[in-house]
PDB file of N, CA, C and O in Angstrom:
ATOM      1  N   UNK A   1     -12.830  10.111  15.106  1.00  0.00           N
ATOM      2  CA  UNK A   1     -11.891   9.156  15.666  1.00  0.00           C
ATOM      3  C   UNK A   1     -11.419   8.167  14.603  1.00  0.00           C
ATOM      4  O   UNK A   1     -10.221   7.929  14.451  1.00  0.00           O
ATOM      5  N   UNK A   2     -12.382   7.591  13.863  1.00  0.00           N
ATOM      6  CA  UNK A   2     -12.025   6.598  12.860  1.00  0.00           C
ATOM      7  C   UNK A   2     -11.265   7.244  11.699  1.00  0.00           C
ATOM      8  O   UNK A   2     -10.388   6.618  11.105  1.00  0.00           O
ATOM      9  N   UNK A   3     -11.599   8.483  11.381  1.00  0.00           N
ATOM     10  CA  UNK A   3     -10.894   9.205  10.326  1.00  0.00           C
ATOM     11  C   UNK A   3      -9.440   9.419  10.716  1.00  0.00           C
ATOM     12  O   UNK A   3      -8.545   9.291   9.880  1.00  0.00           O
ATOM     13  N   UNK A   4      -9.202   9.741  11.974  1.00  0.00           N
ATOM     14  CA  UNK A   4      -7.833   9.939  12.466  1.00  0.00           C
ATOM     15  C   UNK A   4      -7.030   8.652  12.361  1.00  0.00           C
ATOM     16  O   UNK A   4      -5.856   8.677  11.992  1.00  0.00           O
ATOM     17  N   UNK A   5      -7.659   7.528  12.686  1.00  0.00           N
ATOM     18  CA  UNK A   5      -6.978   6.229  12.602  1.00  0.00           C
ATOM     19  C   UNK A   5      -6.609   5.928  11.159  1.00  0.00           C
ATOM     20  O   UNK A   5      -5.498   5.475  10.883  1.00  0.00           O
ATOM     21  N   UNK A   6      -7.547   6.180  10.224  1.00  0.00           N
ATOM     22  CA  UNK A   6      -7.266   5.944   8.805  1.00  0.00           C
ATOM     23  C   UNK A   6      -6.125   6.823   8.320  1.00  0.00           C
ATOM     24  O   UNK A   6      -5.261   6.369   7.570  1.00  0.00           O
ATOM     25  N   UNK A   7      -6.120   8.087   8.747  1.00  0.00           N
ATOM     26  CA  UNK A   7      -5.056   9.006   8.342  1.00  0.00           C
ATOM     27  C   UNK A   7      -3.707   8.529   8.860  1.00  0.00           C
ATOM     28  O   UNK A   7      -2.710   8.588   8.140  1.00  0.00           O
ATOM     29  N   UNK A   8      -3.667   8.060  10.097  1.00  0.00           N
ATOM     30  CA  UNK A   8      -2.416   7.553  10.671  1.00  0.00           C
ATOM     31  C   UNK A   8      -1.950   6.302   9.940  1.00  0.00           C
ATOM     32  O   UNK A   8      -0.756   6.143   9.686  1.00  0.00           O
ATOM     33  N   UNK A   9      -2.880   5.413   9.597  1.00  0.00           N
ATOM     34  CA  UNK A   9      -2.526   4.204   8.860  1.00  0.00           C
ATOM     35  C   UNK A   9      -1.978   4.565   7.481  1.00  0.00           C
ATOM     36  O   UNK A   9      -0.986   3.991   7.031  1.00  0.00           O
ATOM     37  N   UNK A  10      -2.623   5.509   6.819  1.00  0.00           N
ATOM     38  CA  UNK A  10      -2.172   5.941   5.496  1.00  0.00           C
ATOM     39  C   UNK A  10      -0.794   6.574   5.584  1.00  0.00           C
ATOM     40  O   UNK A  10       0.086   6.269   4.779  1.00  0.00           O
ATOM     41  N   UNK A  11      -0.604   7.454   6.559  1.00  0.00           N
ATOM     42  CA  UNK A  11       0.701   8.094   6.758  1.00  0.00           C
ATOM     43  C   UNK A  11       1.786   7.064   7.020  1.00  0.00           C
ATOM     44  O   UNK A  11       2.877   7.146   6.456  1.00  0.00           O
ATOM     45  N   UNK A  12       1.490   6.100   7.868  1.00  0.00           N
ATOM     46  CA  UNK A  12       2.443   5.048   8.209  1.00  0.00           C
ATOM     47  C   UNK A  12       2.803   4.232   6.970  1.00  0.00           C
ATOM     48  O   UNK A  12       3.976   3.948   6.732  1.00  0.00           O
ATOM     49  N   UNK A  13       1.806   3.860   6.190  1.00  0.00           N
ATOM     50  CA  UNK A  13       2.029   3.079   4.981  1.00  0.00           C
ATOM     51  C   UNK A  13       2.879   3.853   3.976  1.00  0.00           C
ATOM     52  O   UNK A  13       3.803   3.297   3.384  1.00  0.00           O
ATOM     53  N   UNK A  14       2.568   5.135   3.784  1.00  0.00           N
ATOM     54  CA  UNK A  14       3.330   5.953   2.839  1.00  0.00           C
ATOM     55  C   UNK A  14       4.775   6.130   3.287  1.00  0.00           C
ATOM     56  O   UNK A  14       5.692   6.106   2.466  1.00  0.00           O
ATOM     57  N   UNK A  15       4.977   6.306   4.585  1.00  0.00           N
ATOM     58  CA  UNK A  15       6.346   6.496   5.081  1.00  0.00           C
ATOM     59  C   UNK A  15       7.167   5.213   4.965  1.00  0.00           C
ATOM     60  O   UNK A  15       8.378   5.273   4.753  1.00  0.00           O
ATOM     61  N   UNK A  16       6.525   4.059   5.101  1.00  0.00           N
ATOM     62  CA  UNK A  16       7.237   2.782   4.978  1.00  0.00           C
ATOM     63  C   UNK A  16       7.749   2.557   3.558  1.00  0.00           C
ATOM     64  O   UNK A  16       8.818   1.979   3.367  1.00  0.00           O
ATOM     65  N   UNK A  17       6.998   3.006   2.577  1.00  0.00           N
ATOM     66  CA  UNK A  17       7.336   2.750   1.176  1.00  0.00           C
ATOM     67  C   UNK A  17       7.851   3.989   0.449  1.00  0.00           C
ATOM     68  O   UNK A  17       7.847   4.028  -0.782  1.00  0.00           O
ATOM     69  N   UNK A  18       8.289   4.992   1.188  1.00  0.00           N
ATOM     70  CA  UNK A  18       8.719   6.254   0.596  1.00  0.00           C
ATOM     71  C   UNK A  18       9.869   6.066  -0.394  1.00  0.00           C
ATOM     72  O   UNK A  18       9.888   6.709  -1.443  1.00  0.00           O
ATOM     73  N   UNK A  19      10.819   5.200  -0.076  1.00  0.00           N
ATOM     74  CA  UNK A  19      11.978   5.001  -0.949  1.00  0.00           C
ATOM     75  C   UNK A  19      11.619   4.263  -2.236  1.00  0.00           C
ATOM     76  O   UNK A  19      12.376   4.322  -3.205  1.00  0.00           O
ATOM     77  N   UNK A  20      10.486   3.573  -2.268  1.00  0.00           N
ATOM     78  CA  UNK A  20      10.072   2.825  -3.456  1.00  0.00           C
ATOM     79  C   UNK A  20       9.166   3.643  -4.376  1.00  0.00           C
ATOM     80  O   UNK A  20       8.927   3.257  -5.520  1.00  0.00           O
ATOM     81  N   UNK A  21       8.664   4.770  -3.877  1.00  0.00           N
ATOM     82  CA  UNK A  21       7.733   5.580  -4.653  1.00  0.00           C
ATOM     83  C   UNK A  21       8.471   6.417  -5.692  1.00  0.00           C
ATOM     84  O   UNK A  21       9.579   6.894  -5.445  1.00  0.00           O
ATOM     85  N   UNK A  22       7.852   6.588  -6.847  1.00  0.00           N
ATOM     86  CA  UNK A  22       8.406   7.440  -7.897  1.00  0.00           C
ATOM     87  C   UNK A  22       7.329   8.425  -8.345  1.00  0.00           C
ATOM     88  O   UNK A  22       6.135   8.178  -8.179  1.00  0.00           O
ATOM     89  N   UNK A  23       7.767   9.531  -8.908  1.00  0.00           N
ATOM     90  CA  UNK A  23       6.840  10.550  -9.377  1.00  0.00           C
ATOM     91  C   UNK A  23       6.198  10.079 -10.679  1.00  0.00           C
ATOM     92  O   UNK A  23       6.885   9.589 -11.575  1.00  0.00           O
ATOM     93  N   UNK A  24       4.904  10.227 -10.776  1.00  0.00           N
ATOM     94  CA  UNK A  24       4.161   9.832 -11.963  1.00  0.00           C
ATOM     95  C   UNK A  24       3.991  11.056 -12.862  1.00  0.00           C
ATOM     96  O   UNK A  24       3.442  12.072 -12.435  1.00  0.00           O
ATOM     97  N   UNK A  25       4.458  10.960 -14.096  1.00  0.00           N
ATOM     98  CA  UNK A  25       4.291  12.055 -15.052  1.00  0.00           C
ATOM     99  C   UNK A  25       3.026  11.816 -15.866  1.00  0.00           C
ATOM    100  O   UNK A  25       2.818  10.724 -16.396  1.00  0.00           O
ATOM    101  N   UNK A  26       2.190  12.829 -15.961  1.00  0.00           N
ATOM    102  CA  UNK A  26       0.956  12.748 -16.733  1.00  0.00           C
ATOM    103  C   UNK A  26       1.161  13.545 -18.010  1.00  0.00           C
ATOM    104  O   UNK A  26       1.539  14.716 -17.972  1.00  0.00           O
ATOM    105  N   UNK A  27       0.907  12.901 -19.137  1.00  0.00           N
ATOM    106  CA  UNK A  27       1.042  13.562 -20.434  1.00  0.00           C
ATOM    107  C   UNK A  27      -0.336  13.772 -21.033  1.00  0.00           C
ATOM    108  O   UNK A  27      -1.259  13.001 -20.774  1.00  0.00           O
ATOM    109  N   UNK A  28      -0.470  14.811 -21.827  1.00  0.00           N
ATOM    110  CA  UNK A  28      -1.705  15.061 -22.553  1.00  0.00           C
ATOM    111  C   UNK A  28      -1.347  15.452 -23.983  1.00  0.00           C
ATOM    112  O   UNK A  28      -0.251  15.943 -24.253  1.00  0.00           O
ATOM    113  N   UNK A  29      -2.272  15.230 -24.874  1.00  0.00           N
ATOM    114  CA  UNK A  29      -2.026  15.540 -26.281  1.00  0.00           C
ATOM    115  C   UNK A  29      -2.424  16.988 -26.527  1.00  0.00           C
ATOM    116  O   UNK A  29      -3.571  17.370 -26.296  1.00  0.00           O
ATOM    117  N   UNK A  30      -1.482  17.786 -26.991  1.00  0.00           N
ATOM    118  CA  UNK A  30      -1.725  19.200 -27.273  1.00  0.00           C
ATOM    119  C   UNK A  30      -1.299  19.478 -28.708  1.00  0.00           C
ATOM    120  O   UNK A  30      -0.132  19.314 -29.063  1.00  0.00           O
ATOM    121  N   UNK A  31      -2.244  19.896 -29.520  1.00  0.00           N
ATOM    122  CA  UNK A  31      -1.963  20.286 -30.911  1.00  0.00           C
ATOM    123  C   UNK A  31      -1.129  19.244 -31.651  1.00  0.00           C
ATOM    124  O   UNK A  31      -0.170  19.589 -32.343  1.00  0.00           O
ATOM    125  N   UNK A  32      -1.491  17.972 -31.507  1.00  0.00           N
ATOM    126  CA  UNK A  32      -0.850  16.922 -32.285  1.00  0.00           C
ATOM    127  C   UNK A  32       0.380  16.300 -31.671  1.00  0.00           C
ATOM    128  O   UNK A  32       0.949  15.384 -32.265  1.00  0.00           O
ATOM    129  N   UNK A  33       0.819  16.749 -30.514  1.00  0.00           N
ATOM    130  CA  UNK A  33       1.967  16.108 -29.866  1.00  0.00           C
ATOM    131  C   UNK A  33       1.708  15.971 -28.374  1.00  0.00           C
ATOM    132  O   UNK A  33       0.871  16.680 -27.816  1.00  0.00           O
ATOM    133  N   UNK A  34       2.422  15.067 -27.735  1.00  0.00           N
ATOM    134  CA  UNK A  34       2.233  14.814 -26.306  1.00  0.00           C
ATOM    135  C   UNK A  34       3.148  15.709 -25.487  1.00  0.00           C
ATOM    136  O   UNK A  34       4.305  15.937 -25.841  1.00  0.00           O
ATOM    137  N   UNK A  35       2.604  16.212 -24.380  1.00  0.00           N
ATOM    138  CA  UNK A  35       3.336  17.158 -23.548  1.00  0.00           C
ATOM    139  C   UNK A  35       3.020  16.886 -22.075  1.00  0.00           C
ATOM    140  O   UNK A  35       1.862  16.641 -21.737  1.00  0.00           O
ATOM    141  N   UNK A  36       4.026  16.925 -21.189  1.00  0.00           N
ATOM    142  CA  UNK A  36       3.746  16.678 -19.769  1.00  0.00           C
ATOM    143  C   UNK A  36       2.928  17.815 -19.157  1.00  0.00           C
ATOM    144  O   UNK A  36       3.189  18.990 -19.415  1.00  0.00           O
ATOM    145  N   UNK A  37       1.946  17.452 -18.350  1.00  0.00           N
ATOM    146  CA  UNK A  37       1.063  18.436 -17.723  1.00  0.00           C
ATOM    147  C   UNK A  37       1.843  19.342 -16.775  1.00  0.00           C
ATOM    148  O   UNK A  37       1.492  20.512 -16.615  1.00  0.00           O
ATOM    149  N   UNK A  38       2.895  18.820 -16.142  1.00  0.00           N
ATOM    150  CA  UNK A  38       3.650  19.640 -15.184  1.00  0.00           C
ATOM    151  C   UNK A  38       4.355  20.822 -15.845  1.00  0.00           C
ATOM    152  O   UNK A  38       4.764  21.756 -15.156  1.00  0.00           O
ATOM    153  N   UNK A  39       4.501  20.796 -17.173  1.00  0.00           N
ATOM    154  CA  UNK A  39       5.141  21.919 -17.856  1.00  0.00           C
ATOM    155  C   UNK A  39       4.137  23.025 -18.218  1.00  0.00           C
ATOM    156  O   UNK A  39       4.528  24.064 -18.749  1.00  0.00           O
ATOM    157  N   UNK A  40       2.846  22.804 -17.931  1.00  0.00           N
ATOM    158  CA  UNK A  40       1.823  23.808 -18.214  1.00  0.00           C
ATOM    159  C   UNK A  40       1.944  24.981 -17.255  1.00  0.00           C
ATOM    160  O   UNK A  40       2.465  24.840 -16.149  1.00  0.00           O
ATOM    161  N   UNK A  41       1.457  26.145 -17.688  1.00  0.00           N
ATOM    162  CA  UNK A  41       1.372  27.287 -16.773  1.00  0.00           C
ATOM    163  C   UNK A  41       0.147  27.114 -15.871  1.00  0.00           C
ATOM    164  O   UNK A  41      -0.626  26.175 -16.058  1.00  0.00           O
ATOM    165  N   UNK A  42      -0.034  27.999 -14.908  1.00  0.00           N
ATOM    166  CA  UNK A  42      -1.093  27.855 -13.898  1.00  0.00           C
ATOM    167  C   UNK A  42      -2.483  27.786 -14.541  1.00  0.00           C
ATOM    168  O   UNK A  42      -3.304  26.953 -14.158  1.00  0.00           O
ATOM    169  N   UNK A  43      -2.742  28.648 -15.504  1.00  0.00           N
ATOM    170  CA  UNK A  43      -4.047  28.670 -16.154  1.00  0.00           C
ATOM    171  C   UNK A  43      -4.340  27.396 -16.914  1.00  0.00           C
ATOM    172  O   UNK A  43      -5.453  26.874 -16.859  1.00  0.00           O
ATOM    173  N   UNK A  44      -3.352  26.898 -17.619  1.00  0.00           N
ATOM    174  CA  UNK A  44      -3.518  25.677 -18.402  1.00  0.00           C
ATOM    175  C   UNK A  44      -3.712  24.466 -17.488  1.00  0.00           C
ATOM    176  O   UNK A  44      -4.478  23.559 -17.816  1.00  0.00           O
ATOM    177  N   UNK A  45      -3.016  24.445 -16.331  1.00  0.00           N
ATOM    178  CA  UNK A  45      -3.189  23.345 -15.371  1.00  0.00           C
ATOM    179  C   UNK A  45      -4.615  23.337 -14.831  1.00  0.00           C
ATOM    180  O   UNK A  45      -5.224  22.276 -14.689  1.00  0.00           O
ATOM    181  N   UNK A  46      -5.151  24.529 -14.529  1.00  0.00           N
ATOM    182  CA  UNK A  46      -6.527  24.629 -14.051  1.00  0.00           C
ATOM    183  C   UNK A  46      -7.513  24.148 -15.095  1.00  0.00           C
ATOM    184  O   UNK A  46      -8.475  23.448 -14.778  1.00  0.00           O
ATOM    185  N   UNK A  47      -7.273  24.524 -16.339  1.00  0.00           N
ATOM    186  CA  UNK A  47      -8.128  24.089 -17.442  1.00  0.00           C
ATOM    187  C   UNK A  47      -8.070  22.572 -17.589  1.00  0.00           C
ATOM    188  O   UNK A  47      -9.092  21.930 -17.831  1.00  0.00           O
ATOM    189  N   UNK A  48      -6.882  22.003 -17.443  1.00  0.00           N
ATOM    190  CA  UNK A  48      -6.707  20.555 -17.572  1.00  0.00           C
ATOM    191  C   UNK A  48      -7.481  19.808 -16.486  1.00  0.00           C
ATOM    192  O   UNK A  48      -8.049  18.750 -16.756  1.00  0.00           O
ATOM    193  N   UNK A  49      -7.511  20.338 -15.268  1.00  0.00           N
ATOM    194  CA  UNK A  49      -8.245  19.695 -14.165  1.00  0.00           C
ATOM    195  C   UNK A  49      -9.748  19.687 -14.426  1.00  0.00           C
ATOM    196  O   UNK A  49     -10.447  18.773 -13.990  1.00  0.00           O
ATOM    197  N   UNK A  50     -10.252  20.703 -15.137  1.00  0.00           N
ATOM    198  CA  UNK A  50     -11.690  20.812 -15.389  1.00  0.00           C
ATOM    199  C   UNK A  50     -12.146  19.958 -16.569  1.00  0.00           C
ATOM    200  O   UNK A  50     -13.349  19.772 -16.753  1.00  0.00           O
ATOM    201  N   UNK A  51     -11.233  19.443 -17.359  1.00  0.00           N
ATOM    202  CA  UNK A  51     -11.599  18.648 -18.531  1.00  0.00           C
ATOM    203  C   UNK A  51     -12.237  17.328 -18.125  1.00  0.00           C
ATOM    204  O   UNK A  51     -11.975  16.794 -17.048  1.00  0.00           O
ATOM    205  N   UNK A  52     -13.081  16.818 -19.014  1.00  0.00           N
ATOM    206  CA  UNK A  52     -13.660  15.494 -18.835  1.00  0.00           C
ATOM    207  C   UNK A  52     -12.739  14.503 -19.519  1.00  0.00           C
ATOM    208  O   UNK A  52     -12.432  14.646 -20.703  1.00  0.00           O
ATOM    209  N   UNK A  53     -12.297  13.497 -18.774  1.00  0.00           N
ATOM    210  CA  UNK A  53     -11.378  12.497 -19.324  1.00  0.00           C
ATOM    211  C   UNK A  53     -12.160  11.235 -19.684  1.00  0.00           C
ATOM    212  O   UNK A  53     -12.978  10.757 -18.897  1.00  0.00           O
ATOM    213  N   UNK A  54     -11.906  10.707 -20.862  1.00  0.00           N
ATOM    214  CA  UNK A  54     -12.592   9.519 -21.350  1.00  0.00           C
ATOM    215  C   UNK A  54     -11.622   8.351 -21.426  1.00  0.00           C
ATOM    216  O   UNK A  54     -10.431   8.531 -21.678  1.00  0.00           O
ATOM    217  N   UNK A  55     -12.144   7.157 -21.205  1.00  0.00           N
ATOM    218  CA  UNK A  55     -11.358   5.930 -21.364  1.00  0.00           C
ATOM    219  C   UNK A  55     -11.971   5.136 -22.501  1.00  0.00           C
ATOM    220  O   UNK A  55     -13.192   5.084 -22.642  1.00  0.00           O
ATOM    221  N   UNK A  56     -11.124   4.516 -23.312  1.00  0.00           N
ATOM    222  CA  UNK A  56     -11.631   3.710 -24.434  1.00  0.00           C
ATOM    223  C   UNK A  56     -11.980   2.323 -23.984  1.00  0.00           C
ATOM    224  O   UNK A  56     -12.421   1.505 -24.791  1.00  0.00           O
TER     225      UNK A  56
END
């Protein structure tokens, strides 16, 4: 029951701000240059999800 309420609240919030939302592009460094992850093929995207990401 409570999960359903949270889902409805989240859906409502997202729909209210839909026009203000923009797509976030994620870049990664590949062989010395930066490249957007969305341009990767299926295998490379899967590999990217399995990587451990570090923050400085």
